[in-house]
C-alpha positions, 0 to 999 in steps of 0.5 A, spaced: 909 530 155 906 536 158 909 538 164 905 542 169 907 548 172 906 549 179 906 556 182 907 558 190 907 565 193 914 566 191 916 560 186 914 558 179 915 550 178 916 549 171 919 544 166 927 545 165 929 549 158 935 549 154 937 556 157 937 553 164 944 550 163 948 556 165 945 556 172 944 549 173 951 547 171 953 553 176 949 550 181 951 543 181 959 545 180 958 548 187 961 544 192 956 546 198 951 544 193 953 537 190 956 534 196 949 532 198 946 531 191 951 527 187 954 520 187 960 521 192 958 528 193 963 531 187 961 537 183 959 536 176 962 538 170 957 542 165 956 535 161 954 532 167 950 538 168 946 537 161 945 530 162 942 531 169 937 536 166 936 531 161 934 526 166 930 530 170 926 531 163 926 524 161 923 522 168 917 526 166 916 522 160 918 515 163 914 516 170 909 521 169 912 525 174 919 528 176 922 534 178 921 541 176 926 547 175 925 552 180 924 560 178 924 566 183 917 569 181 920 576 183 926 576 179 925 570 174 932 567 176 933 560 176 933 558 183 934 550 183 930 544 182 925 540 186 920 535 185 918 528 185 923 522 183 923 515 183 929 512 179 930 504 178 932 501 184 930 506 189 926 504 195 920 508 194 917 515 190 921 521 193 920 528 194 927 531 193 930 538 192 936 542 191 937 550 191 943 554 188 947 557 194 944 564 193 937 561 194 939 558 201 935 560 207 929 563 204 924 558 205 924 556 198 925 548 199 920 548 204 915 552 200 916 548 193 917 542 196 910 543 200 907 544 193 910 538 190 908 534 196 901 536 195 901 535 188 903 528 189 897 526 194 892 531 191 893 530 183 897 523 183 893 520 188 900 517 192 899 514 199 906 515 201 912 519 200 919 519 202 925 523 202 932 520 202 937 525 206 945 524 208 945 524 215 950 530 215 945 535 211 941 538 217 938 543 212 934 538 209 932 534 215 929 540 217 925 541 211 923 534 211 920 535 218 917 542 216 913 537 210 910 533 216 915 527 214 918 523 220 924 519 220 923 512 218 930 508 217 937 508 215 938 506 208 945 504 204 946 506 197 952 505 193 956 505 200 953 511 202 949 511 209 943 515 208 936 517 212 929 516 210 924 520 212 917 519 210 909 521 210 903 517 209 897 520 206 893 519 212 898 523 216 898 528 210 891 529 211 891 531 218 897 536 217 896 544 218 897 546 211 
């Protein structure tokens, strides 16, 4: 399957490559990153990181959409992953993001997630999108709000209390983008 490449002002969203593993494994091994993106908030080892990367690629094959590797345009550095996600048992199609700590505070999550959100509505024709966020992840709550999402409900997944934010096509159409 051909995974589309999206470009924003500062980012390239592209398919994962085998040589992303070092940077990806370092990102998901970081306790500050992993506390909000892995089950139980535990850092991932290299094998788990490889499986996670492979799952990101497999998601594209099975669903026709997925998450991209995030690359900084100016440096070519791997910055994280973001995009669309809908695994089995998930309540709805989601937009999600995780960036390496060195890339926090630059607005990359909002910039890249906005491109993914627009891809979901414009290209895939979605009517609705959600973000599932830990209550303690204030940075991600802020990103969801910048995307135009609003709090919808609490959600429990494998004993974890989570918040669901969402955006409908009608709400997206009137956003000042």
